[in-house]
N, C-alpha and C positions, 0 to 999 in steps of 0.2 A: 504494499500501500504506500502511495506517495503521500509526503507531507504537503500541506497546503501551501507553503512557501515554495516547495518544488513544483508544484502545479501551477502556481501563479508565474513563477519563473517561465515554465514550459509555454504557458499562454502567450506571455509576453514576448518570448522569442519567436512563436510561431506567427505572432501579429507582425512583428518586424520583418520576418522572411516573407509574408505575404504582401506589405506594403512595398517591399523592395523589388519583389517580384512583379508586382504591378508596374512599377516604374520601369522596370527592365522591359516588360512586354510591350508598354505603350511606346517607349521610345524606339523599340524595333519597328514598330509599325510606321513611326513617324520617319525612320531613316529608310524604309522602303521607297518613300517618295521624295526624300531629300538626302541621298547618299553622300553628298559632298559637304554637308554641314559638319564641320570640324567641332564645334561646341556640343553638338547633340552626339557625336561618336565618342567624344571624351567623356560625356554623362553616361553614356551607356557602358563604356570600359570601366568607369567608376563603380557604377551600381551593379554590374553583373560580377565584377570581383567582390563585391561586398555581399552580395548574395549567396556566392560560393563560401565566403568565410562563414556566413551565418549557416548554411547547411551543413558545413563541417563541424561546426561548434553543436549544434543541435543533434548531429549524429553521435558525437562524442558524449554528450549529457544524456540524451534520451532515446538514441537509434535513429538509424537513417530515415528520411522521409522519401529519397529518391535512390535507385540504384547507383547514381553516380557518387553519393556519399556513404555508400554501404561499407567501404574499406575503412573508412574512418571510425566506424564504430566497433569492428571487429575483423579479425584476420580471416575468417570463413564469411564471404561475403553472402552466402545463403542464409545464415542465421537471422539477418534482418528480418525475414518474412517470419519469423517464430514468435515475435513479441507483438503486444497490442498495438494497433495503430493509434494516432492521436485521438481519433473520433471515439475509440473503444475505452480510452480511459475513464476513470471514475469520475462522475460528474457530467461526462458528455460533453457536447458542444455547448459554448456559451456565446 
């Protein structure tokens, strides 16, 4: 059973991942039509890197959310599927 502070930290980290992922997806759409916008490309690189950092941190602390970060959580990349998914945690979605 997870402590309430751990659950709170997990929710905050998931929220940050969601917000950063939204920014990355949104800027990718913009770059589809403005591929020469250097500021937009820099924004993309910065936020894509941040997203990867957040996913790796989440994987180390709570288990991977994607197969790309499975190696961060354990040596056997197939163990990631054995743990509860975030929406299966105690308390459900909020």
